[in-house]
C-alpha positions in Angstrom: -2.0 115.5 24.1 1.9 115.9 22.9 3.7 117.6 20.6 7.1 117.8 19.3 8.9 120.1 16.6 12.3 119.4 15.9 14.6 122.0 15.1 14.9 120.8 11.5 11.9 122.2 11.4 13.4 125.6 11.9 14.6 128.5 14.5 12.8 128.8 18.1 10.3 131.6 16.9 9.8 128.9 13.5 9.5 126.6 16.3 7.3 128.4 19.1 4.4 129.4 16.3 4.3 125.9 15.3 3.0 124.7 18.2 1.1 127.7 19.6 -0.8 127.0 15.9 -1.4 122.6 16.8 -2.6 123.7 20.8 -5.2 126.0 19.5 -6.3 123.5 16.4 -6.9 121.2 19.1 -8.7 123.3 21.4 -10.9 124.4 18.6 -11.9 120.7 17.4 -11.3 118.9 20.9 -14.5 118.0 21.3 -14.4 116.3 18.3 -11.1 114.5 19.2 -11.6 110.5 19.8 -12.1 109.5 23.5 -9.9 107.8 25.5 -7.2 108.8 23.5 -3.3 110.2 23.5 -2.4 112.3 20.4 0.8 112.6 19.8 2.2 115.4 17.7 4.8 115.2 15.7 5.4 118.1 12.8 7.8 118.2 10.5 10.0 120.6 8.5 6.9 121.5 6.0 4.6 122.6 8.9 7.4 125.8 8.4 5.5 127.3 5.1 2.2 126.3 5.9 -0.5 129.2 7.1 -2.4 128.0 10.2 -5.1 127.8 8.5 -3.7 124.8 6.6 -2.3 123.2 9.4 -5.2 123.6 11.1 -7.5 122.0 9.1 -4.5 118.8 8.1 -5.1 118.6 12.4 -9.4 118.4 12.0 -8.3 115.9 8.8 -5.9 113.4 10.9 -8.0 113.7 13.9 -11.4 112.7 12.1 -9.3 109.6 10.5 -8.1 108.8 14.1 -11.8 108.2 15.7 -12.6 105.7 12.8 -11.7 102.1 13.7 
């Protein structure tokens, strides 16, 4: 898994928080991710105004969609 959070998202504190949220969200649902795939996450500026719960929900939805051919 690769995570990219540009400076457009916010300052270093905000970017690091977003990365922590994404890593933790993925860790909790890694078993449901499709096997043998690489995942690249690009955080958008709206993520800075989100919560951990919403970020984890969106990540879960994206991982579920990635498993569908």
